[in-house]
C-alpha positions as CSV (number, residue, x, y, z in Angstrom):
1,M,37.7,-4.4,-17.9
2,K,36.0,-7.8,-17.3
3,T,37.6,-10.8,-18.9
4,Y,36.4,-14.3,-19.5
5,G,38.3,-17.4,-18.8
6,R,38.0,-21.0,-17.8
7,V,38.7,-22.4,-14.3
8,I,39.5,-26.1,-13.8
9,V,37.8,-27.4,-10.6
10,V,39.2,-30.1,-8.5
11,Q,36.3,-31.1,-6.2
12,L,38.4,-32.9,-3.5
13,A,40.6,-29.8,-3.0
14,V,37.4,-27.7,-2.8
15,V,35.9,-29.7,0.0
16,I,39.2,-29.5,2.0
17,A,39.4,-25.7,1.5
18,L,35.7,-25.2,2.5
19,L,36.2,-27.0,5.7
20,G,39.3,-24.9,6.5
21,L,41.5,-28.0,6.8
22,S,44.2,-27.1,4.3
23,A,47.3,-25.2,5.3
24,P,49.4,-23.0,3.0
25,A,52.2,-24.8,1.3
26,Q,54.9,-22.5,2.7
27,N,58.6,-23.0,2.4
28,L,60.9,-22.0,5.3
29,F,63.8,-19.7,4.4
30,E,66.8,-19.5,6.8
31,A,69.7,-17.1,6.9
32,D,72.9,-19.1,7.3
33,N,76.6,-18.2,7.2
34,G,76.8,-15.9,4.1
35,K,73.8,-17.6,2.4
36,I,70.1,-18.2,2.5
37,N,68.8,-21.8,2.7
38,E,65.3,-23.0,1.8
39,F,63.4,-25.9,3.6
40,V,60.9,-27.1,1.0
41,N,57.3,-27.9,1.9
42,N,56.2,-31.2,0.1
43,D,52.4,-31.7,0.4
44,G,52.3,-30.1,3.8
45,V,55.4,-31.8,5.2
46,L,58.3,-29.4,5.8
47,S,61.7,-30.9,4.9
48,T,64.3,-30.7,7.6
49,N,67.1,-30.8,5.0
50,P,67.7,-27.4,3.4
51,T,68.6,-26.5,-0.2
52,L,70.5,-23.4,-1.2
53,F,68.5,-20.3,-2.3
54,A,71.1,-17.5,-2.5
55,S,74.8,-17.1,-1.5
56,G,77.5,-14.4,-1.5
57,L,75.7,-12.4,1.2
58,N,77.5,-10.4,4.0
59,A,76.4,-12.0,7.3
60,P,72.6,-12.2,6.6
61,R,70.3,-11.9,9.6
62,G,66.6,-11.2,9.5
63,L,64.3,-12.4,6.7
64,V,60.7,-11.4,6.0
65,F,58.3,-11.5,3.0
66,D,56.0,-8.5,2.2
67,S,52.5,-8.9,0.9
68,A,53.7,-8.8,-2.7
69,G,55.9,-11.9,-2.1
70,D,59.3,-9.9,-2.1
71,L,61.9,-11.3,0.3
72,F,63.7,-8.7,2.5
73,E,67.1,-9.6,4.1
74,A,69.0,-7.8,6.8
75,D,72.6,-7.8,5.7
76,F,74.3,-7.4,9.0
77,G,77.8,-7.2,7.6
78,G,76.8,-4.7,4.9
79,T,74.8,-2.5,7.4
80,A,71.9,-2.6,4.9
81,I,68.6,-4.2,4.0
82,N,68.4,-6.1,0.6
83,E,65.2,-7.0,-1.3
84,F,64.7,-10.1,-3.5
85,V,62.0,-9.2,-5.9
86,N,59.1,-11.5,-6.8
87,N,58.4,-11.4,-10.5
88,D,55.1,-13.1,-11.3
89,G,55.7,-15.8,-8.7
90,V,59.4,-16.3,-9.4
91,L,61.6,-15.0,-6.6
92,S,64.9,-13.5,-7.8
93,T,68.1,-14.8,-6.2
94,N,69.9,-11.5,-6.9
95,P,69.0,-8.9,-4.3
96,T,68.6,-5.1,-4.8
97,L,69.4,-2.5,-2.1
98,F,66.4,-1.3,-0.1
99,A,68.1,0.7,2.7
100,S,71.6,1.4,3.9
101,G,73.5,3.1,6.7
102,L,72.0,0.9,9.5
103,S,73.8,-0.3,12.6
104,G,74.0,-4.0,12.6
105,P,70.6,-4.8,11.1
106,G,69.0,-8.0,12.5
107,G,65.4,-9.1,12.6
108,L,62.8,-7.8,10.2
109,V,59.0,-7.9,10.3
110,F,56.0,-6.2,8.8
111,D,52.9,-5.0,10.8
112,S,49.3,-4.9,9.6
113,A,49.8,-1.4,8.3
114,G,52.7,-2.5,6.1
115,D,55.3,-0.8,8.2
116,L,58.7,-2.6,8.3
117,F,60.3,-3.1,11.8
118,E,64.1,-3.7,12.0
119,A,66.1,-4.8,15.0
120,D,69.2,-2.5,15.0
121,S,71.4,-4.8,17.0
122,D,74.5,-2.6,17.5
123,S,72.5,0.4,18.6
124,N,70.2,-1.7,20.9
125,K,67.0,-0.4,19.4
126,I,64.2,-1.2,17.0
127,N,63.6,1.0,14.0
128,E,60.4,1.4,12.0
129,F,60.1,2.1,8.2
130,I,56.7,3.8,7.7
131,N,54.4,2.8,4.9
132,N,52.8,5.9,3.4
133,D,50.0,5.0,1.0
134,G,51.8,1.9,-0.2
135,V,55.2,3.5,-0.5
136,L,57.7,2.2,2.1
137,S,60.1,4.8,3.4
138,T,63.8,3.9,3.3
139,N,64.5,6.3,6.2
140,P,63.6,4.7,9.6
141,T,62.1,6.2,12.7
142,L,62.8,5.0,16.3
143,F,60.3,2.5,17.8
144,A,62.0,1.3,21.0
145,S,65.5,1.6,22.6
146,G,67.4,0.4,25.6
147,L,67.4,-3.3,24.5
148,S,70.2,-5.8,24.8
149,N,71.4,-6.4,21.2
150,P,68.0,-7.1,19.7
151,S,67.9,-9.6,16.8
152,G,64.8,-11.6,15.8
153,L,61.3,-9.9,15.4
154,V,57.9,-11.4,14.8
155,F,54.2,-10.4,15.3
156,D,51.7,-13.0,16.6
157,S,48.0,-13.1,15.5
158,A,47.0,-10.7,18.3
159,G,49.4,-8.1,17.1
160,D,52.0,-8.5,19.9
161,L,55.6,-8.0,18.8
162,F,58.1,-10.7,19.9
163,E,61.8,-9.8,20.0
164,T,64.9,-11.9,20.9
165,D,67.5,-10.2,23.0
166,Q,70.8,-11.6,21.6
167,E,73.1,-11.1,24.6
168,S,70.7,-12.1,27.4
169,G,69.3,-15.2,25.6
170,K,65.7,-14.3,26.1
171,I,62.5,-13.4,24.1
172,N,60.6,-10.2,25.0
173,E,57.0,-9.4,24.1
174,F,55.7,-5.9,23.2
175,I,51.9,-6.0,24.0
176,N,49.3,-4.7,21.6
177,N,46.6,-2.9,23.6
178,D,43.6,-2.1,21.3
179,G,45.8,-1.4,18.4
180,V,48.5,0.5,20.3
181,L,51.8,-1.3,20.5
182,S,53.6,-0.8,23.7
183,T,57.3,0.3,23.5
184,N,58.1,-1.3,26.9
185,P,58.6,-5.1,26.6
186,T,57.6,-7.9,29.0
187,L,59.5,-11.2,29.3
188,F,58.2,-14.2,27.3
189,A,61.0,-16.8,27.6
190,S,64.6,-17.0,28.8
191,G,67.5,-19.4,29.1
192,L,68.0,-19.8,25.3
193,S,71.4,-20.4,23.7
194,D,73.4,-17.2,23.5
195,P,72.5,-15.6,21.2
196,A,68.9,-16.5,20.4
197,L,68.1,-15.1,17.0
198,G,65.4,-15.4,14.2
199,L,61.7,-15.9,15.0
200,V,58.8,-16.8,12.8
201,F,55.3,-18.2,13.1
202,D,53.9,-20.9,10.8
203,S,50.3,-21.1,9.6
204,A,49.4,-23.4,12.6
205,G,50.6,-20.8,15.1
206,D,53.8,-22.6,16.0
207,L,56.8,-20.4,16.8
208,F,60.2,-21.3,15.1
209,E,63.5,-19.9,16.6
210,A,66.9,-19.9,15.0
211,D,69.3,-21.0,17.7
212,F,72.6,-19.4,16.6
213,G,74.8,-20.9,19.3
214,G,73.3,-24.4,19.0
215,N,73.4,-24.5,15.2
216,K,69.8,-25.6,15.1
217,I,66.2,-24.5,14.7
218,N,63.8,-24.9,17.7
219,E,59.9,-25.0,17.5
220,F,57.5,-23.8,20.2
221,I,54.3,-25.8,19.7
222,N,50.9,-24.1,19.7
223,N,48.4,-26.2,21.7
224,D,44.8,-24.9,21.2
225,G,46.0,-21.3,21.1
226,V,48.5,-21.7,24.0
227,L,52.1,-21.3,23.0
228,N,54.5,-23.7,24.8
229,T,57.5,-21.9,26.3
230,N,59.6,-25.1,26.1
231,P,60.9,-25.7,22.6
232,T,61.3,-28.9,20.7
233,L,64.0,-29.6,18.0
234,F,63.1,-29.0,14.4
235,A,66.4,-29.1,12.6
236,S,70.1,-29.4,13.6
237,G,73.6,-29.4,12.0
238,L,73.2,-25.8,10.6
239,N,76.0,-23.2,10.4
240,A,75.1,-20.3,12.7
241,P,71.4,-19.9,11.7
242,T,69.9,-16.4,12.1
243,G,66.8,-15.1,10.3
244,L,63.8,-17.2,9.5
245,A,60.8,-16.6,7.1
246,F,58.0,-18.6,5.6
247,S,57.2,-17.9,2.0
248,P,53.6,-17.0,0.9
249,G,51.6,-20.1,0.2
250,A,48.3,-21.2,-1.4
251,L,45.4,-19.1,-0.2
252,T,43.1,-20.9,2.2
253,V,39.4,-20.1,2.3
254,E,37.3,-21.0,5.3
255,K,34.0,-20.6,3.5
256,F,32.5,-18.6,0.7
257,Q,29.1,-17.6,-0.8
258,A,28.2,-16.5,-4.3
259,K,25.1,-15.1,-5.9
260,V,24.3,-14.6,-9.6
261,N,21.4,-12.8,-11.3
262,L,21.0,-13.4,-15.0
263,N,18.7,-11.3,-17.3
264,P,18.9,-12.6,-20.9
265,A,16.1,-10.2,-22.1
266,K,18.3,-7.2,-21.5
267,S,22.0,-6.5,-22.0
268,D,24.6,-5.4,-19.5
269,I,22.5,-5.8,-16.3
270,D,23.7,-9.3,-15.1
271,T,25.2,-9.1,-11.6
272,C,27.1,-11.4,-9.3
273,S,28.6,-11.1,-5.8
274,L,31.1,-13.1,-3.7
275,T,31.8,-13.2,0.0
276,A,34.7,-15.3,1.3
277,N,36.6,-15.7,4.6
278,L,40.3,-15.8,3.8
279,G,43.1,-17.5,5.8
280,L,45.5,-14.5,5.6
281,E,47.8,-13.5,8.5
282,S,46.4,-11.0,10.9
283,G,49.3,-8.6,10.0
284,F,48.4,-8.7,6.3
285,S,48.8,-5.2,4.7
286,V,45.9,-4.2,2.5
287,T,47.3,-0.9,1.1
288,N,47.9,-1.1,-2.7
289,Q,47.1,-4.8,-2.6
290,P,46.0,-6.2,-6.0
291,V,42.9,-8.5,-5.8
292,T,41.4,-10.5,-8.6
293,V,38.0,-12.1,-8.3
294,D,36.7,-14.8,-10.7
295,V,33.0,-16.0,-10.6
296,G,32.3,-18.6,-13.3
297,G,35.0,-17.2,-15.6
298,V,33.9,-13.6,-15.2
299,Q,36.9,-11.7,-13.7
300,E,37.5,-8.3,-12.2
301,S,40.7,-6.8,-10.8
302,F,41.0,-4.3,-8.0
303,T,43.7,-2.4,-6.1
304,L,42.9,-1.9,-2.5
305,N,43.4,1.4,-0.6
306,A,44.5,1.8,3.0
307,K,41.0,1.0,4.2
308,G,40.8,-2.2,2.2
309,R,38.5,-0.9,-0.5
310,G,38.8,-1.3,-4.2
311,V,36.5,0.4,-6.8
312,T,36.3,0.3,-10.6
313,S,33.8,2.1,-12.8
314,A,31.0,-0.3,-11.9
315,D,32.3,-2.8,-9.3
316,T,33.3,-2.7,-5.7
317,C,35.5,-4.8,-3.4
318,K,36.3,-4.7,0.3
319,L,38.7,-6.7,2.5
320,S,38.4,-6.4,6.3
321,Y,39.7,-8.2,9.4
322,T,37.5,-9.4,12.2
323,K,39.2,-9.8,15.6
324,N,36.7,-12.2,17.0
325,S,36.9,-14.8,14.2
326,K,40.5,-13.8,13.4
327,L,39.6,-14.0,9.7
328,W,39.8,-11.6,6.7
329,T,36.4,-11.2,4.9
330,L,36.4,-10.4,1.2
331,T,33.2,-9.0,-0.3
332,A,33.1,-8.2,-4.0
333,S,30.1,-7.1,-6.2
334,L,30.4,-7.3,-10.0
335,K,27.6,-5.5,-11.8
336,K,26.4,-4.5,-15.3
337,G,27.6,-7.3,-17.5
338,S,26.2,-9.7,-20.1
339,W,27.6,-13.0,-19.0
340,A,25.2,-15.7,-20.3
341,T,27.8,-17.1,-22.6
342,A,30.4,-17.4,-19.9
343,W,28.0,-19.2,-17.5
344,A,26.2,-21.5,-20.0
345,Q,28.9,-24.2,-19.8
346,Y,28.0,-24.6,-16.1
347,G,24.3,-25.1,-16.7
348,V,23.2,-21.5,-16.2
349,T,21.2,-21.1,-19.4
350,N,18.3,-19.1,-20.9
351,A,15.7,-21.9,-20.2
352,D,13.1,-22.9,-17.6
353,T,14.5,-24.8,-14.6
354,P,12.8,-27.6,-12.6
355,K,10.4,-26.4,-9.9
356,G,12.9,-26.9,-7.1
357,G,15.7,-25.4,-9.2
358,L,18.8,-26.8,-10.8
359,T,22.0,-27.6,-8.9
360,V,25.1,-26.4,-10.6
361,T,28.7,-26.0,-9.6
362,L,30.1,-22.6,-10.3
363,P,33.9,-22.2,-10.2
364,V,35.2,-19.4,-8.0
365,G,38.7,-18.0,-7.8
366,V,40.4,-15.3,-5.6
367,T,44.0,-14.1,-6.0
368,I,45.5,-11.7,-3.4
369,G,49.0,-11.0,-2.1
370,G,50.7,-13.5,-4.4
371,E,48.4,-16.3,-3.1
372,A,45.6,-17.9,-5.0
373,F,42.5,-20.0,-4.4
374,S,40.2,-21.8,-6.9
375,G,37.3,-24.0,-6.1
376,G,33.7,-24.9,-6.9
377,K,30.6,-23.7,-5.2
378,S,27.4,-25.8,-5.4
379,L,24.5,-23.5,-5.9
380,T,20.8,-23.7,-6.9
381,Y,19.8,-22.0,-10.1
382,K,16.2,-21.0,-10.7
383,A,15.1,-19.4,-14.0
384,T,12.2,-18.6,-16.3
385,A,13.0,-18.9,-20.0
386,D,13.8,-15.6,-21.8
387,K,13.2,-13.6,-18.6
388,S,15.5,-14.0,-15.6
389,G,17.4,-16.4,-13.4
390,S,19.0,-16.4,-10.0
391,L,21.8,-18.6,-8.7
392,K,22.6,-18.7,-5.0
């Protein structure tokens, strides 16, 4: 059912988002000695002084967020994976059990299909928990073996899987060839402190590494798409850091387009559509993902299937990834409504407009994967009184 609401527009923030200059305000979570710390992001500046998020854990290792905003933690000492559930944007500090009976669980990471990969350190292998239509299996299957005490795991934007070999102090890379992930790794970097542990990429493409032996976090800088293999220091004075994870942040939008057709002479035939390029990670899982679209206060909610499609009785939505642009494109069509009342406050009225049309700012909002964007789109409205109008 469509609902009507009011969206507050901050024009400065809209300009920044449209230009693609804003980065998600993501906090960095770090698994420490029996606890999880949080490095808070203040207006785009990541603090190097952590605050406590959760304690009383049993040698926590890998950390990763799923698309719903839940935090998964590999409990090395408990041979289990715990889950900190996200309830309406509030992350619980009390974990629930996701899977048990593992052999020294370390790094955790989700791929684009929503499968969960786990570095099983003591068995020298990587396990995969398969996502079946939005339901994550708690029984793992083997992905790769013959490693040297694997620990940290992370996917880059190309879909390659990076893994830290704890005993050898190196980082391996499993190459993605046209969607098929190799199970035979190649060497990316070596000579790290023994052991080299948690790995995570930020929104700028920089790679962060938890240096267990050095009690610090290193950062591999991304320069125009080329990742430096020589790290710089991010934070020090930690206590055996292991897993790393960035929390979901504000949704960034590279650009969007909206179109509205209003017919006041007839009821329930007004339409609107929205196309937006979203700054989501390449590994974002679409299956069972809730999406809400808001065009001038007219809202519709969808649940996406494994192909990124959402359908209601009258409306459609699709989310797809383009490899060339490395952007997710959201297309939504909302049909068969009577929305003159909702849009009148923005100047979209049942009256003649000037010859060249009337410039109006229509608020637009998108919520997906626990992240949200709201902004204003400057459009031209042309209408003939008591007949029809078009806004685009």
